[in-house]
ZAKE-193738 format. One record per residue (C-alpha): residue in one letter; residue number from 1; x, y, z. Coordinates in nm, 3 decimals, always signed. Layout:
N
(r 'a', NUM, (X, Y, Z)),
...
This chain:
374
(r 'x', 1, (-22.696, +16.850, -2.431)),
(r 'x', 2, (-22.482, +16.539, -2.436)),
(r 'x', 3, (-22.287, +16.458, -2.122)),
(r 'x', 4, (-21.911, +16.440, -2.180)),
(r 'x', 5, (-21.819, +16.072, -2.144)),
(r 'x', 6, (-21.443, +16.132, -2.176)),
(r 'x', 7, (-21.422, +16.268, -1.823)),
(r 'x', 8, (-21.663, +16.193, -1.543)),
(r 'x', 9, (-21.874, +16.490, -1.444)),
(r 'x', 10, (-21.794, +16.625, -1.100)),
(r 'x', 11, (-22.126, +16.640, -0.914)),
(r 'x', 12, (-22.175, +16.786, -0.569)),
(r 'x', 13, (-22.479, +16.643, -0.390)),
(r 'x', 14, (-22.590, +16.874, -0.109)),
(r 'x', 15, (-22.826, +16.750, +0.163)),
(r 'x', 16, (-22.939, +16.809, +0.522)),
(r 'x', 17, (-22.992, +17.177, +0.588)),
(r 'x', 18, (-23.145, +17.419, +0.838)),
(r 'x', 19, (-23.502, +17.308, +0.794)),
(r 'x', 20, (-23.782, +17.111, +0.952)),
(r 'x', 21, (-23.739, +16.880, +0.653)),
(r 'x', 22, (-23.376, +16.794, +0.738)),
(r 'x', 23, (-23.446, +16.425, +0.795)),
(r 'x', 24, (-23.646, +16.394, +0.473)),
(r 'x', 25, (-23.353, +16.545, +0.286)),
(r 'x', 26, (-23.132, +16.264, +0.414)),
(r 'x', 27, (-23.380, +16.003, +0.288)),
(r 'x', 28, (-23.390, +16.168, -0.054)),
(r 'x', 29, (-23.012, +16.198, -0.068)),
(r 'x', 30, (-22.972, +15.828, +0.011)),
(r 'x', 31, (-23.187, +15.738, -0.290)),
(r 'x', 32, (-23.006, +15.980, -0.522)),
(r 'x', 33, (-22.657, +15.869, -0.415)),
(r 'x', 34, (-22.749, +15.504, -0.452)),
(r 'x', 35, (-22.860, +15.557, -0.812)),
(r 'x', 36, (-22.613, +15.810, -0.959)),
(r 'x', 37, (-22.394, +15.615, -1.202)),
(r 'x', 38, (-22.034, +15.599, -1.067)),
(r 'x', 39, (-21.908, +15.540, -1.421)),
(r 'x', 40, (-22.049, +15.877, -1.531)),
(r 'x', 41, (-22.016, +16.090, -1.219)),
(r 'x', 42, (-21.747, +16.171, -0.965)),
(r 'x', 43, (-21.968, +16.253, -0.667)),
(r 'x', 44, (-21.878, +16.474, -0.371)),
(r 'x', 45, (-22.112, +16.455, -0.074)),
(r 'x', 46, (-22.174, +16.789, +0.096)),
(r 'x', 47, (-22.376, +16.789, +0.417)),
(r 'x', 48, (-22.530, +17.088, +0.591)),
(r 'x', 49, (-22.601, +17.044, +0.960)),
(r 'x', 50, (-22.916, +17.172, +1.128)),
(r 'x', 51, (-22.697, +17.453, +1.267)),
(r 'x', 52, (-22.601, +17.549, +0.910)),
(r 'x', 53, (-22.242, +17.417, +0.905)),
(r 'x', 54, (-22.125, +17.278, +0.570)),
(r 'x', 55, (-21.913, +16.963, +0.601)),
(r 'x', 56, (-21.735, +16.715, +0.374)),
(r 'x', 57, (-21.541, +16.395, +0.429)),
(r 'x', 58, (-21.574, +16.023, +0.386)),
(r 'x', 59, (-21.936, +15.898, +0.370)),
(r 'x', 60, (-22.092, +16.225, +0.483)),
(r 'x', 61, (-22.445, +16.094, +0.445)),
(r 'x', 62, (-22.373, +15.782, +0.650)),
(r 'x', 63, (-22.227, +16.002, +0.922)),
(r 'x', 64, (-22.541, +16.220, +0.923)),
(r 'x', 65, (-22.762, +15.913, +0.941)),
(r 'x', 66, (-22.562, +15.784, +1.240)),
(r 'x', 67, (-22.558, +16.134, +1.394)),
(r 'x', 68, (-22.180, +16.110, +1.422)),
(r 'x', 69, (-22.024, +16.399, +1.231)),
(r 'x', 70, (-21.739, +16.510, +1.458)),
(r 'x', 71, (-21.476, +16.372, +1.219)),
(r 'x', 72, (-21.607, +16.564, +0.917)),
(r 'x', 73, (-21.430, +16.874, +0.790)),
(r 'x', 74, (-21.583, +17.219, +0.754)),
(r 'x', 75, (-21.628, +17.327, +0.393)),
(r 'x', 76, (-21.792, +17.593, +0.180)),
(r 'x', 77, (-21.876, +17.703, -0.172)),
(r 'x', 78, (-21.785, +18.065, -0.232)),
(r 'x', 79, (-21.999, +18.310, -0.432)),
(r 'x', 80, (-21.695, +18.384, -0.647)),
(r 'x', 81, (-21.667, +18.254, -1.004)),
(r 'x', 82, (-21.288, +18.275, -0.981)),
(r 'x', 83, (-21.284, +18.030, -0.689)),
(r 'x', 84, (-21.524, +17.763, -0.808)),
(r 'x', 85, (-21.552, +17.432, -0.627)),
(r 'x', 86, (-21.569, +17.297, -0.276)),
(r 'x', 87, (-21.328, +17.463, -0.037)),
(r 'x', 88, (-21.208, +17.291, +0.280)),
(r 'x', 89, (-21.182, +17.522, +0.582)),
(r 'x', 90, (-20.910, +17.471, +0.840)),
(r 'x', 91, (-20.896, +17.668, +1.163)),
(r 'x', 92, (-20.577, +17.859, +1.232)),
(r 'x', 93, (-20.481, +18.103, +1.504)),
(r 'x', 94, (-20.622, +18.412, +1.337)),
(r 'x', 95, (-20.911, +18.262, +1.140)),
(r 'x', 96, (-20.944, +17.997, +0.870)),
(r 'x', 97, (-20.737, +17.876, +0.577)),
(r 'x', 98, (-20.908, +17.754, +0.261)),
(r 'x', 99, (-20.795, +17.477, +0.031)),
(r 'x', 100, (-20.970, +17.361, -0.285)),
(r 'x', 101, (-21.099, +17.008, -0.249)),
(r 'x', 102, (-21.251, +16.968, -0.595)),
(r 'x', 103, (-21.400, +17.166, -0.880)),
(r 'x', 104, (-21.766, +17.105, -0.953)),
(r 'x', 105, (-21.939, +17.080, -1.289)),
(r 'x', 106, (-22.285, +17.071, -1.138)),
(r 'x', 107, (-22.451, +17.080, -0.797)),
(r 'x', 108, (-22.746, +16.856, -0.718)),
(r 'x', 109, (-22.932, +17.011, -0.422)),
(r 'x', 110, (-23.138, +16.754, -0.235)),
(r 'x', 111, (-23.248, +17.007, +0.023)),
(r 'x', 112, (-23.613, +17.041, +0.112)),
(r 'x', 113, (-23.758, +17.350, +0.276)),
(r 'x', 114, (-23.591, +17.667, +0.398)),
(r 'x', 115, (-23.234, +17.757, +0.299)),
(r 'x', 116, (-23.237, +17.498, +0.022)),
(r 'x', 117, (-23.559, +17.510, -0.175)),
(r 'x', 118, (-23.646, +17.877, -0.130)),
(r 'x', 119, (-23.395, +18.047, -0.361)),
(r 'x', 120, (-23.126, +18.119, -0.102)),
(r 'x', 121, (-22.893, +17.836, -0.204)),
(r 'x', 122, (-22.978, +17.898, -0.568)),
(r 'x', 123, (-22.865, +18.260, -0.531)),
(r 'x', 124, (-22.530, +18.147, -0.395)),
(r 'x', 125, (-22.481, +17.904, -0.683)),
(r 'x', 126, (-22.581, +18.170, -0.938)),
(r 'x', 127, (-22.317, +18.406, -0.799)),
(r 'x', 128, (-22.061, +18.125, -0.809)),
(r 'x', 129, (-22.160, +18.049, -1.171)),
(r 'x', 130, (-22.202, +17.680, -1.093)),
(r 'x', 131, (-22.460, +17.474, -1.281)),
(r 'x', 132, (-22.723, +17.328, -1.050)),
(r 'x', 133, (-23.023, +17.100, -1.074)),
(r 'x', 134, (-23.369, +17.246, -1.030)),
(r 'x', 135, (-23.541, +17.583, -1.035)),
(r 'x', 136, (-23.362, +17.916, -1.027)),
(r 'x', 137, (-23.392, +18.191, -0.769)),
(r 'x', 138, (-23.733, +18.323, -0.875)),
(r 'x', 139, (-23.897, +17.987, -0.937)),
(r 'x', 140, (-23.764, +17.848, -0.610)),
(r 'x', 141, (-23.873, +18.146, -0.402)),
(r 'x', 142, (-24.222, +18.173, -0.550)),
(r 'x', 143, (-24.277, +17.798, -0.542)),
(r 'x', 144, (-24.173, +17.788, -0.178)),
(r 'x', 145, (-24.397, +18.067, -0.046)),
(r 'x', 146, (-24.749, +17.928, -0.083)),
(r 'x', 147, (-24.909, +18.267, -0.025)),
(r 'x', 148, (-24.721, +18.440, -0.307)),
(r 'x', 149, (-24.755, +18.129, -0.523)),
(r 'x', 150, (-25.134, +18.140, -0.487)),
(r 'x', 151, (-25.136, +18.502, -0.598)),
(r 'x', 152, (-24.940, +18.413, -0.913)),
(r 'x', 153, (-25.180, +18.127, -0.985)),
(r 'x', 154, (-25.480, +18.359, -0.950)),
(r 'x', 155, (-25.317, +18.607, -1.188)),
(r 'x', 156, (-25.281, +18.325, -1.442)),
(r 'x', 157, (-25.641, +18.199, -1.399)),
(r 'x', 158, (-25.527, +17.869, -1.249)),
(r 'x', 159, (-25.786, +17.741, -0.996)),
(r 'x', 160, (-25.676, +17.738, -0.633)),
(r 'x', 161, (-25.847, +17.687, -0.297)),
(r 'x', 162, (-25.970, +17.990, -0.100)),
(r 'x', 163, (-25.683, +18.100, +0.122)),
(r 'x', 164, (-25.584, +18.386, +0.350)),
(r 'x', 165, (-25.234, +18.474, +0.473)),
(r 'x', 166, (-25.159, +18.610, +0.821)),
(r 'x', 167, (-24.834, +18.709, +0.989)),
(r 'x', 168, (-24.705, +18.556, +1.309)),
(r 'x', 169, (-24.691, +18.890, +1.490)),
(r 'x', 170, (-25.055, +18.954, +1.399)),
(r 'x', 171, (-25.166, +18.656, +1.609)),
(r 'x', 172, (-25.095, +18.840, +1.933)),
(r 'x', 173, (-25.234, +19.172, +1.808)),
(r 'x', 174, (-25.543, +19.073, +1.607)),
(r 'x', 175, (-25.627, +18.713, +1.692)),
(r 'x', 176, (-26.003, +18.769, +1.723)),
(r 'x', 177, (-26.011, +18.954, +1.392)),
(r 'x', 178, (-25.813, +18.677, +1.220)),
(r 'x', 179, (-26.048, +18.411, +1.353)),
(r 'x', 180, (-26.349, +18.616, +1.240)),
(r 'x', 181, (-26.203, +18.670, +0.891)),
(r 'x', 182, (-26.124, +18.299, +0.855)),
(r 'x', 183, (-26.475, +18.199, +0.960)),
(r 'x', 184, (-26.621, +18.452, +0.717)),
(r 'x', 185, (-26.405, +18.308, +0.439)),
(r 'x', 186, (-26.520, +17.949, +0.482)),
(r 'x', 187, (-26.688, +17.698, +0.709)),
(r 'x', 188, (-26.496, +17.438, +0.904)),
(r 'x', 189, (-26.293, +17.231, +0.847)),
(r 'x', 190, (-25.999, +17.452, +0.755)),
(r 'x', 191, (-25.629, +17.383, +0.727)),
(r 'x', 192, (-25.348, +17.592, +0.875)),
(r 'x', 193, (-24.995, +17.560, +0.742)),
(r 'x', 194, (-24.662, +17.747, +0.730)),
(r 'x', 195, (-24.628, +17.936, +0.403)),
(r 'x', 196, (-24.265, +17.827, +0.354)),
(r 'x', 197, (-24.232, +17.459, +0.435)),
(r 'x', 198, (-24.320, +17.122, +0.288)),
(r 'x', 199, (-24.352, +16.752, +0.377)),
(r 'x', 200, (-24.674, +16.846, +0.562)),
(r 'x', 201, (-24.468, +16.985, +0.852)),
(r 'x', 202, (-24.676, +17.219, +1.070)),
(r 'x', 203, (-25.009, +17.146, +0.898)),
(r 'x', 204, (-25.324, +17.111, +1.111)),
(r 'x', 205, (-25.677, +17.017, +1.014)),
(r 'x', 206, (-25.906, +17.248, +1.210)),
(r 'x', 207, (-26.263, +17.130, +1.276)),
(r 'x', 208, (-26.358, +17.410, +1.514)),
(r 'x', 209, (-26.234, +17.738, +1.660)),
(r 'x', 210, (-26.024, +17.564, +1.924)),
(r 'x', 211, (-25.846, +17.361, +1.656)),
(r 'x', 212, (-25.791, +17.678, +1.455)),
(r 'x', 213, (-25.621, +17.848, +1.749)),
(r 'x', 214, (-25.394, +17.548, +1.802)),
(r 'x', 215, (-25.322, +17.520, +1.429)),
(r 'x', 216, (-25.218, +17.883, +1.403)),
(r 'x', 217, (-24.977, +17.841, +1.695)),
(r 'x', 218, (-24.835, +17.523, +1.543)),
(r 'x', 219, (-24.782, +17.680, +1.200)),
(r 'x', 220, (-24.624, +17.989, +1.360)),
(r 'x', 221, (-24.347, +17.767, +1.500)),
(r 'x', 222, (-24.212, +17.719, +1.149)),
(r 'x', 223, (-24.274, +18.045, +0.965)),
(r 'x', 224, (-24.372, +18.411, +1.010)),
(r 'x', 225, (-24.626, +18.375, +0.727)),
(r 'x', 226, (-24.919, +18.141, +0.791)),
(r 'x', 227, (-25.189, +18.015, +0.557)),
(r 'x', 228, (-25.551, +17.946, +0.651)),
(r 'x', 229, (-25.714, +17.742, +0.378)),
(r 'x', 230, (-26.062, +17.609, +0.311)),
(r 'x', 231, (-26.088, +17.236, +0.370)),
(r 'x', 232, (-26.171, +17.035, +0.059)),
(r 'x', 233, (-26.313, +16.684, +0.053)),
(r 'x', 234, (-26.052, +16.606, -0.206)),
(r 'x', 235, (-25.857, +16.331, -0.373)),
(r 'x', 236, (-25.483, +16.403, -0.386)),
(r 'x', 237, (-25.363, +16.402, -0.749)),
(r 'x', 238, (-24.997, +16.467, -0.835)),
(r 'x', 239, (-24.814, +16.537, -1.161)),
(r 'x', 240, (-24.438, +16.546, -1.217)),
(r 'x', 241, (-24.295, +16.810, -1.452)),
(r 'x', 242, (-23.953, +16.796, -1.619)),
(r 'x', 243, (-23.774, +17.044, -1.845)),
(r 'x', 244, (-23.655, +17.402, -1.881)),
(r 'x', 245, (-23.821, +17.622, -2.144)),
(r 'x', 246, (-24.026, +17.333, -2.287)),
(r 'x', 247, (-24.141, +17.136, -1.982)),
(r 'x', 248, (-24.329, +16.808, -2.006)),
(r 'x', 249, (-24.576, +16.651, -1.764)),
(r 'x', 250, (-24.586, +16.290, -1.647)),
(r 'x', 251, (-24.898, +16.083, -1.616)),
(r 'x', 252, (-25.087, +16.178, -1.297)),
(r 'x', 253, (-25.087, +15.965, -0.985)),
(r 'x', 254, (-25.312, +15.956, -0.682)),
(r 'x', 255, (-25.211, +15.943, -0.315)),
(r 'x', 256, (-25.435, +15.739, -0.084)),
(r 'x', 257, (-25.332, +15.863, +0.263)),
(r 'x', 258, (-25.321, +15.615, +0.550)),
(r 'x', 259, (-25.445, +15.894, +0.779)),
(r 'x', 260, (-25.711, +16.160, +0.752)),
(r 'x', 261, (-25.490, +16.370, +0.527)),
(r 'x', 262, (-25.144, +16.328, +0.376)),
(r 'x', 263, (-24.957, +16.422, +0.693)),
(r 'x', 264, (-24.585, +16.394, +0.768)),
(r 'x', 265, (-24.653, +16.061, +0.944)),
(r 'x', 266, (-24.859, +15.931, +0.653)),
(r 'x', 267, (-24.580, +16.024, +0.412)),
(r 'x', 268, (-24.272, +15.904, +0.597)),
(r 'x', 269, (-24.345, +15.725, +0.926)),
(r 'x', 270, (-24.609, +15.457, +0.902)),
(r 'x', 271, (-24.538, +15.372, +0.538)),
(r 'x', 272, (-24.894, +15.259, +0.467)),
(r 'x', 273, (-25.010, +15.538, +0.235)),
(r 'x', 274, (-25.071, +15.404, -0.116)),
(r 'x', 275, (-24.975, +15.552, -0.451)),
(r 'x', 276, (-25.200, +15.473, -0.747)),
(r 'x', 277, (-25.016, +15.516, -1.077)),
(r 'x', 278, (-25.178, +15.607, -1.306)),
(r 'x', 279, (-25.447, +15.788, -1.110)),
(r 'x', 280, (-25.790, +15.629, -1.163)),
(r 'x', 281, (-25.948, +15.947, -1.302)),
(r 'x', 282, (-26.121, +16.028, -1.633)),
(r 'x', 283, (-25.895, +16.113, -1.927)),
(r 'x', 284, (-26.021, +16.472, -1.946)),
(r 'x', 285, (-25.927, +16.536, -1.582)),
(r 'x', 286, (-25.588, +16.369, -1.635)),
(r 'x', 287, (-25.517, +16.593, -1.935)),
(r 'x', 288, (-25.636, +16.903, -1.749)),
(r 'x', 289, (-25.404, +16.824, -1.455)),
(r 'x', 290, (-25.110, +16.788, -1.695)),
(r 'x', 291, (-25.194, +17.114, -1.871)),
(r 'x', 292, (-25.237, +17.308, -1.546)),
(r 'x', 293, (-24.913, +17.161, -1.408)),
(r 'x', 294, (-24.716, +17.286, -1.710)),
(r 'x', 295, (-24.890, +17.626, -1.698)),
(r 'x', 296, (-24.804, +17.667, -1.329)),
(r 'x', 297, (-24.444, +17.559, -1.395)),
(r 'x', 298, (-24.405, +17.824, -1.664)),
(r 'x', 299, (-24.592, +18.091, -1.465)),
(r 'x', 300, (-24.327, +18.098, -1.191)),
(r 'x', 301, (-24.037, +18.049, -1.437)),
(r 'x', 302, (-23.960, +17.711, -1.286)),
(r 'x', 303, (-23.685, +17.501, -1.442)),
(r 'x', 304, (-23.555, +17.149, -1.412)),
(r 'x', 305, (-23.821, +16.975, -1.211)),
(r 'x', 306, (-24.132, +17.015, -1.001)),
(r 'x', 307, (-24.405, +16.803, -0.851)),
(r 'x', 308, (-24.742, +16.972, -0.883)),
(r 'x', 309, (-25.010, +16.871, -0.633)),
(r 'x', 310, (-25.384, +16.899, -0.695)),
(r 'x', 311, (-25.700, +16.838, -0.499)),
(r 'x', 312, (-25.989, +16.686, -0.693)),
(r 'x', 313, (-26.305, +16.783, -0.504)),
(r 'x', 314, (-26.526, +16.478, -0.447)),
(r 'x', 315, (-26.829, +16.699, -0.394)),
(r 'x', 316, (-26.825, +16.913, -0.708)),
(r 'x', 317, (-26.562, +16.755, -0.935)),
(r 'x', 318, (-26.347, +17.071, -0.944)),
(r 'x', 319, (-25.971, +17.038, -0.978)),
(r 'x', 320, (-25.768, +17.280, -0.762)),
(r 'x', 321, (-25.393, +17.334, -0.783)),
(r 'x', 322, (-25.264, +17.310, -0.428)),
(r 'x', 323, (-24.883, +17.333, -0.435)),
(r 'x', 324, (-24.578, +17.320, -0.660)),
(r 'x', 325, (-24.265, +17.163, -0.510)),
(r 'x', 326, (-23.942, +17.266, -0.683)),
(r 'x', 327, (-23.730, +17.004, -0.503)),
(r 'x', 328, (-23.971, +16.714, -0.463)),
(r 'x', 329, (-23.895, +16.410, -0.254)),
(r 'x', 330, (-23.660, +16.152, -0.404)),
(r 'x', 331, (-23.708, +15.879, -0.145)),
(r 'x', 332, (-23.790, +15.521, -0.237)),
(r 'x', 333, (-24.161, +15.598, -0.191)),
(r 'x', 334, (-24.167, +15.946, -0.347)),
(r 'x', 335, (-24.418, +16.022, -0.619)),
(r 'x', 336, (-24.190, +16.235, -0.840)),
(r 'x', 337, (-23.954, +15.959, -0.963)),
(r 'x', 338, (-24.230, +15.698, -0.956)),
(r 'x', 339, (-24.447, +15.902, -1.193)),
(r 'x', 340, (-24.162, +15.943, -1.439)),
(r 'x', 341, (-24.077, +15.575, -1.419)),
(r 'x', 342, (-24.440, +15.495, -1.503)),
(r 'x', 343, (-24.415, +15.747, -1.788)),
(r 'x', 344, (-24.117, +15.562, -1.936)),
(r 'x', 345, (-23.820, +15.737, -1.773)),
(r 'x', 346, (-23.639, +15.516, -1.516)),
(r 'x', 347, (-23.490, +15.670, -1.200)),
(r 'x', 348, (-23.128, +15.660, -1.320)),
(r 'x', 349, (-23.218, +15.819, -1.654)),
(r 'x', 350, (-23.425, +16.082, -1.473)),
(r 'x', 351, (-23.119, +16.186, -1.271)),
(r 'x', 352, (-22.912, +16.198, -1.591)),
(r 'x', 353, (-23.174, +16.420, -1.754)),
(r 'x', 354, (-23.189, +16.657, -1.457)),
(r 'x', 355, (-22.812, +16.702, -1.471)),
(r 'x', 356, (-22.829, +16.762, -1.848)),
(r 'x', 357, (-23.097, +17.027, -1.790)),
(r 'x', 358, (-22.877, +17.200, -1.530)),
(r 'x', 359, (-22.588, +17.219, -1.777)),
(r 'x', 360, (-22.820, +17.339, -2.055)),
(r 'x', 361, (-22.951, +17.620, -1.837)),
(r 'x', 362, (-22.600, +17.733, -1.743)),
(r 'x', 363, (-22.505, +17.740, -2.112)),
(r 'x', 364, (-22.816, +17.949, -2.184)),
(r 'x', 365, (-22.738, +18.188, -1.896)),
(r 'x', 366, (-22.386, +18.239, -2.026)),
(r 'x', 367, (-22.531, +18.397, -2.340)),
(r 'x', 368, (-22.648, +18.692, -2.128)),
(r 'x', 369, (-22.430, +19.004, -2.143)),
(r 'x', 370, (-22.310, +19.116, -1.799)),
(r 'x', 371, (-22.159, +19.443, -1.918)),
(r 'x', 372, (-22.309, +19.744, -2.089)),
(r 'x', 373, (-22.068, +19.920, -2.321)),
(r 'x', 374, (-22.166, +20.225, -2.523)),
């Protein structure tokens, strides 16, 4: 779909959010806002605080970065197709008054983690009939929950690492049984992680039973569903996927963590992890990673974009699909845009293509009948 060049597209970039990945969202948003072409797009910045308040105003992102948001105005997007756009909220004696700030042609969510990447925001935008970048409700929700995602991968014969899922309330009731089941599943080391979070938040490498106990408690801080996963002596291989019904895969890249595994600190704090693009792996493994990435993308009905992460086992040469991220990082050091740039699609053109895909999907959705008449 060609973008209308007669009038600039009105794009709402949403960032922040009620998530442990709030700060990473701000980093991604900074990169996106710096690259979106002002000659093509009329951009409205929409911030969501960690308390869940939506705000607009002048330089919202800068205000979030400075942690000075008192001057910003409360705003919302309503799940009502008749009232599309960003609404400003103003307090009055008996409630709030709403005033339309701007219509939106497309929303670009740059929200990582809960309430942004898990289908909740996508559901709101679907009800509002606003085009938006990235996966829909189903793809977002399944991609976000690693436990359910693993089940879908198994059903599609896509290789994954041995994993078990436990609930937070089971830790107090059946801790000994959980430990026993985990130790029967695999030897140490294991990894514990929240089922519904990214950026390596809440992940622990467990070398013994004491570590496992601590890791379960740490993961339970961030989610009610917790994964226990077999540790793999693996190389971290990543593939970027782009498209709707006919997705394409980038060349693979490899992450060389600066720490023992690709932790939050290794990703965003110390800045010394290295990205090797293309990944120094045999052609047959590269092609298999691309094929599996596209298969996984289609299996969860993902759309728009995804970064698919693999572990290549150093001990047996097996390639395991580890995660699929429906809103991957867009920071200056993020693998998703770097892989596409190395594949021949520069950052600015990548953003253009993602917006085109959002508009294409809305046009396709509008072909669906919403009434049944006999």
